[in-house]
N, C-alpha and C positions, 0 to 999 in steps of 0.2 A: 339764494343770494343775500348777503348781508347788506343792511340799508346803507345807503351812501356809498356803496361799492359800484364803481363803474363796471357794467358787462363787457368782459373781454371782448364779447361778439361784435360790438361797435367798432372796436380797434381793429378786427379783422376785416369788416365792411369796409373801412377806411383803407387798409391795405389793398383789398380787392379793386378800390378804386383808383389806387397808385398803378396796380398790375395793367388794369384797363388803358390807363393813360398811355403807357408803353406799348400794350399789346396792339390797340388801335392805331398809334401814332407810326409803328413799325409796319405791323402785318397788315393793315387795312387802308390807312391814308397814305403810307409810303410808297407804295407801287405806282399811285397816279403821279407823285412827282419823280419817280424814277422814269415814268414814261415820257415826260417832258424832257429830262436830263439826258437821257439816253439818245432820244430823238434827235436833239440838237447837236450834241456833242459828238456822238458815234456816226450821225447820219443815217441810222438804221429806220425801216419804215414804222409807222404806227403799227401797222397790221402784225409785224413780228413780234414788237413787244407786246403788244395787247395780248398774243397767242401766250406768251409766256407768263401773263399775269392771271390770264385765264386758266392756265394749267396750275398756277398756285393755289388759287381757290378751290379748284376742283380736287387737287389731292388732298387739300387740308379737309374739305368735306368727308372724304374717306376715311381720314383719320380720327374726325372728330367724332364719328358714329361708333368708334371704339374706344373712346376717352374714357369710359367708365372701368373698363378692363385695364386701361394704363394706369388709372389712380390706383385700383387695388393691386396692381403689380409694384408701382413704384411710389406710390403716396402722392398726395397733392402737393406738398413741398418739393420732394424730389422732380416731379413732372413739371411745375411751373418753373423750376432753376433750370431743369434741362431743355424747356422749350425755350426759355431767353438765350440759353447758349447755342441752341439750334438756330433760333431767329439771327443772332450776332454772325454765325457762320454764313448763312444766306445773304445777310446784308452785305458781306465783305466779297462774295461772289456775285452779287448783282453789280457792285461798282467796278468789280475787276474783270467782268466779261470782255473779252476782246474780239468775240464773234458771237451773233444773235443765238446761235445754239447752245452757247454756254449759260445763257439765262435760263433754260429749262433745268439744267444741273444746279444752278442757284436756287431755283424754286423749291426743289425738293426738301433742304433743311428748312428754308423761309416757310415752307407751306406746313411743315411739322410745328415749328415754333409757333406759327399763328394759330394752328389746330389746338396746341396745349395752354394756350393762354387767353383764348376769346371767350365767346359767350357761353359757351357749355361749361367751361373752367369757371367762369364767375359764378354760375349757378351753383356748382359743386362745391365752391368755396364757402358761398353764403348758405347754402340749405342745411348743412350739419349745425350751424349756430342759430338758426331762425326758424320760427314758425308761425305764430301769430305776426311777428313783425316782419315777416319776409318781404312783404311789398315794399316797404321803406328802406330796407337794407338793401334788397337786389336794386331798386331806384338809385341808392347812393352809388353802389359798386358801378352799375352801368353808365351813369354820368361821367365817371372816368373816360368812357369810350368818346363823348362829346368832346370833353376837354381834351383829349388826345388829338382829336382833329383840330381844334382851335390853336393848340400850342405847336404841335408837330409840324403841321402843313407849312408854317412860315419860319419854323426853325430848320427844317430841312432845305428849304430855298436859300435862306441865309448862310448856313454853314457850306452847303455845295459853292454857293459863290465865292465864298471867302476862302474855303480851305480846298476845293476841289471834291470831286464824288468819293475818291477812295478815302482821304483822310476822314471826311465828314462821315463816311459810314463807319470807319472804324472807331472813331470819337463816340458815336452814339451806341455802337455796339459794347464798347467797354462800360459806358455809363449804365446800360440797361441791364446789362449781366450784373454789374455789382449790385444796382438797386434791387434787383428782383431775387439775387441771392441773400439779401438782408431781410426782405419781406418773408421770403420762404421758409428761413431760420426762426424768425420772432413770432411771425403771425399764420403762416399756413401749417406749421407743423403741429401745433397743440390742437387738441379736439376736447369738446365740451365735458366727456367724462374724465379726462385727466384733471380737470379743475372741481370735479364732483358737481357739476353742472347738467341741466338738459338745455336743449333750446329755448331761446329768449331768455336765459338767466335764471330759469325755474331750478328748484333744487332737484337732484337727480331723482330722489324718491318719489316726487310729485307726478311725474309722469310715467304713466305705464302704457307703453306702445303695444299695439296687438299686431302681430307678426301676421303676414300674409304671403303666400308663394310670390315669387316674382316671375313677371311676364317675360318671355323670350322676345326677342326683336320680332320676330315673325308673327308672334301674338299681338305684340304692341301695334303693328304697322296695320294689322287688320281690323282693329277695334275703330268703330264709327267715328267715336270722338277724337282719336288722333288723327284720322284721315281729314276731317273737317278741321281741326285745329292747326295740323302742318300744312294744309293745302292753303287755308286763307292767308296765313303769314307767309307763305312762299309767294303768293300773288302779291300781297302787300309790299313784300320787299323787293320783288322783280319791279314794281311800279315805283318805290321809292329810289331803289339805285340808279335806276334807268333815268330819273328824273334829276337827280342830283348830279349826276355825271355829265349832265348837258345843261345845267342851271346856269354857269357863268356865261357860256355861250349864247343862251337865251336871252340873258338880261344886259348883255354888253352893248347891242345896237340902241337900246331905250337910255341906259344910264350910264355907259361907259365901263371900262372893263375895272378900274379901280372901285367904284360905286357898286359894281356888281360882286365883286369880292366882299365888300362890307354886308351886302344882302345875303350871301351866302353865310358869312359868319352870323349876322343876325338869326338867320334860321338855326344854326347850329347853336346857338345861345338859348333859343327858344325849345329845342330839343331837351336841355337840361332842365328848362322851366316846367315843361310838360310832364317828363318822368317824374320830378320830384313831387308835381301836384296829384299825379295820379298815383303816386305810391304811399301819400298820407290820406288820400281820399277813398281808395278802393276798398279796403277793410274788408267787409263781409257783402259789398254789392256785387252783384251778377258781373262777373270779369269778362264774358262774353259780350255782354251789352256794352260794357266799357270800351272793348276792342272795336265793335261796330262804330261807337259812337267817335273812337279815334279816327277810324277812317272816312267818317263822313266829314270831320273837321278839315282832314287833309284834303278831301275832293274838293271841298269848297276853296281852299288855298290854290288846288291846281287849275280850277276854273279861273280864278283871278289871274293867275299866270298866263292863261290862254288869251283872256281879253284884254288885260291891262296893258297900258302902253306909258304910263306916268309912275313917277316915285310914289304915291301914295297908293294905288291899286298894286304895283309889283311888290312894294314893302307889305303890305298887308297880306298878298298873298303868300309870302316866304314867312311870315309870322304864323299864319294858320296853317301852313304845310309845317313848318318847323316843328310846331307845338306836337305834332303827332310822331316825329322821326324817332324820337328814344323810345316811346312805347312800343315800337314794333319788335325791339329786342327783349324788353323787360316784361311784356304781357304774356308771351307764350310759356314762361316758365311758372307765373303765377296762375293761369289757367290749368295748367299741368298738375299743379300742386293740390287743386281743389279736385281734379276729375279721376286722380290716379293714386293708387297706394302710396306710400311713403318710400316704400323699398323701390319702386318703379320711376319715380319721378325723375331721377338723374339720368337714367336711360332714355326716358322719353324725352326730354330736353335736348340730350346729345342728337338724337335721331332728328328732331326737328329743325337744330342749328345746321346739321349735316346736309338737309334736303333743301333747307332755305337757301343755303350758300351755292349748290348746285344749279339753283334755278336763278338766283340773283346774279350769277357770274355771265351770264348771257344777255343781262339787260342792257349795259351800256352799248354794247354792239348792235342788239336789236332796234333800239331807239336811234341810233345813229343812222342805220339803214333807212328807217322810215323817214327820217330826216333829211337825207340825201335826197329821197325818191320824190319830196313834196316841197323841198327847199325852204321850208320853215318849220315852226314847231306846234304848230294848230293841231294838226293829226297826231304826231307822237305824242303830245301831252294829253290829247283828249283819249288816246288808247290807255294811257296812264290813269286818268280820271275811271274809265269805264273798268279797267282790271281792278282797282281799289273797290268800285261799287260791288262788282263781284266776290271780291274777298269779304266785304261786309256781309253779304247773305250768307256766303258759306259759312261764315263763324257764328252766324244767328241759325242757321239751320242745325248746327251741332249741338245747339240746346236740347234738341228734343231726341237726339240720338240715343239707341240703346246698345247694349252689347258691350259695354265696358265694366271694368271694375272699378267701383267706387272708391274714394279714400279712406283708407283705416283711419280709425280716430286714435 
């Protein structure tokens, strides 16, 4: 790359950031707003709507597992644009449903849209442009997920209140499809080879990749390092999503609903800070130790949320828990990059994201059931801390496992 010339990969990473803002704002955080809106406006039970949301996440998990094949068939640009269109169709379906069963029909396109624009998609977009600087680039791209939560939750509430659910959904759908169409055409279609470059902006001739046979899905899931990596982060995300879905309810009795919302926003902002710091620091450090440290920081935050009853302790708990939120999505691709051959990483990450999503889809209901049984959050959040401790132990055990193919130079 010529001196003074900006590497196009960083523009791609920023485009992936923008895609993540829309993907998480619509496909991840949107359903939680839809739950409240449909319950209040239609009078449908929380259980009925929650079942459709769980279906949305479970179906998308199945599709995510096959995302590498979808990318090979339609290309990353075509898949991203198609995902935005499907998400838009799903949004219109969620807002137009007249009966609860129709939510399950709407969840089919919304699940497909979420699957093709979420974490595994971001990794695929960034991976072909970065190798050495992948931690920084992935951290940047995944920060869009946190920003999506900060921006879209209040935006959804505002638009639904002002325009009604149907018009709000149609407006967001049109804007998102238009934005992703531009991102796909300008940033997701080019590949480094088209610009005479290799990953990280190196000259194409400067990198000689050693090819290795690709592992099948069945071979990947049998490798001990995959099992420890996937298992650790599935547990971690189960704990994280379970706690986040109940955090406002937990905080409200102590600080009030408005302040509880501010503390949740603080945790989300800390997620951006934590992911950015990890991306710039991690380099050649042991990434599994970094993951275990991340779990330990979150456990400390959870313990403060269990015992704390004032602003200071609860805010500190949200900060510590929040610092680790973003790394639970960005660390698995970075660990996979070190432990698997280059050609296998995209498939490994897709499988991890799919498995994680299946597991965390049941987290809110599980934590809620324990809370209802005990009438407070001491035991539910205690379970969250224990699950994270197990996750930290599992990810460290994976450092000594054998039977995997090392990453090719």
